[in-house]
N, C-alpha and C positions, 0 to 999 in steps of 0.2 A: 776398897777399890782405890787405885792410884789416880791422881789427877789426869794422867795420860789416858787411862782407860775410859774416862768420862767424855773425852773429846772424840767426835766421830770423824773428823776430817784429818787428813795428812796434807800439809801444805809444803810444797817443795820450793826452796829458794836457792839461788846460786847464779853464777856467771853464765852468760850465753856459752853453750858448749859443754856445760857441766852434766847434761843428760836429763834435765828435769822432765821434758816431754816424753822421752823414750822410757825412762825409769818409771814415770807416772803411769803410762799405759800398762807396763808389765806388772807394777805393784797393784794397780786396780784389778787386773785379772787374778793375781795371787790372793787378794783379799776380798774378792767379790764386791768391790765398790765401783761406783761410777767414777768417771774421769772427766776433768775439765781443764783446758789449757787457756789461761786468761789472755794470752797473746791472740788466740783465735777469737775470743769474745770481743776484744778491742777491734780487731779487723772487721768482724761482722757488724758491730755497732756503728763503726765509722765508715764502712764500705770502702776502706782503703787498706793497703798493706802498711805495716809499721814504717817501712822505708818511705812510702809516699807521705805519711804524716810528718816524719822528720824533715823530708825535703820541702814540703809546702808550709808547714806550721812551726817547725823547729822542735828540738829535743825537749824543751821545757813543756811544750804543749802535749807531747806524747806522755810525759810524766803525769800531767794533770788528768789526761784522759784515762791513763792507767789507774790512777788513784780513784777516780770516779767509778770505773768498772769494778775495781777490787772492793770498794765499799758497798757495792750492790751484789756481791757474791754472798748468797745466803743458803748455801747447800748443806746437806747432812749426808754423812757416809760417802764422802767423795775424796778422791785424790785430786789435789789442785796443784797444777804446775803454773807457777807465776812467771811473769816476765822478769828479766834480769834486773830491772830497775825498780821492782816492787818495794824493795827495802828503803827506798828514799822517802817513802810516806809512812810516818809514824802512825797516822790515823788508820791507814789500810792494814798495816801489820798488826796493830792492836785489834782491829776488827777480825782479821783472819785467825788470830790466836785465841779469840773467844771460844771457838769451837774446833780449833785445829792445833795439832802438834806441828810445830815449825821445824822442818828438816832442811839443814844446809848441806847441799851436795858440793863439797869442797874439792875442786880439781886444781892442781897446780898450773902455773903458767905454761910450762912446756906441753902439758896435756891439752890445755885449752887451745894453744896455738896450733896444735896438730889437728884439732877438730874444727876450728873456725878458719875457714879459708875466705870468707866473704865479709870480713870485718867492716869494710867501708860501705857495704851495700846491704847489711843485715837488718837495718832498722833499729839501731841501738840508740837509747836515750842517753847520749853523751855529747859533751861539748865538741864542736867541729874539729878543734885542734887536739883533742885528747887522745893520747896513745892507749893501746890496749893495756900496757903495764900500769899506767896511771889509773885507768878505769878499774883494773883489778885491785889495786891498793886501796882506792877509795871505797869500793864496794865490800871488800873483805871485812872491814871493820863493821859495816852495817849488818852483813849477813851473820857475823859472829855474835853481834849484840842481840839479834832477834831469835837465834836458833835455840830450840829445846834440845835438839840432837844434831850433831855434826858427823857426817860420814865422809871420810877421806876416800875419794873415789877415783883418783888418778890411775891407780894400778889395778882396778877391779873391773870385771865385766858388769853389764847392767843387772844381770841376775844376782851377782854377788852383792851389789849395792842394795838391791831389794832385800836380800837375806839379812844384811846388816841392819837395815831399817826395821825389819820385822823383829829381829833380836832385841834391838834397843827399845822398841815400843812395848815388848812383852816384859821388860824388866820391872 
């Protein structure tokens, strides 16, 4: 049995707009697994939106909260959609990879720009002056480092992304 087959979770990482939440729901249905979106877990725990956390406590506090929430994710047989800044935490990524295959949904900048129309109000854990291009460059290296599987999804439908993930996992 391959190491991939022994891990029961699939953990989706990538930029905001890469499709983690949407692909996660579809993939969960296709694989008969439960689904969890860690951005929703953060909002439920904090009783605030991500943007409210950034506005009142700052982007670094959002990253700390996200790390705490991720370190408490102890699911089996789940599709886990993480927030875009999950990869900033070595500890959280190590924890998620213990029982999860890390899948980087890689969308290029033009694709992400077409999907993200609320960059300034989306609740991103970014420096106030940081442009989307800078954020993309900074995070791309992190996502690439942690990924077991990378799916280039800019030109694919969400269903095609799921099929690619399933094909890679079964290898």
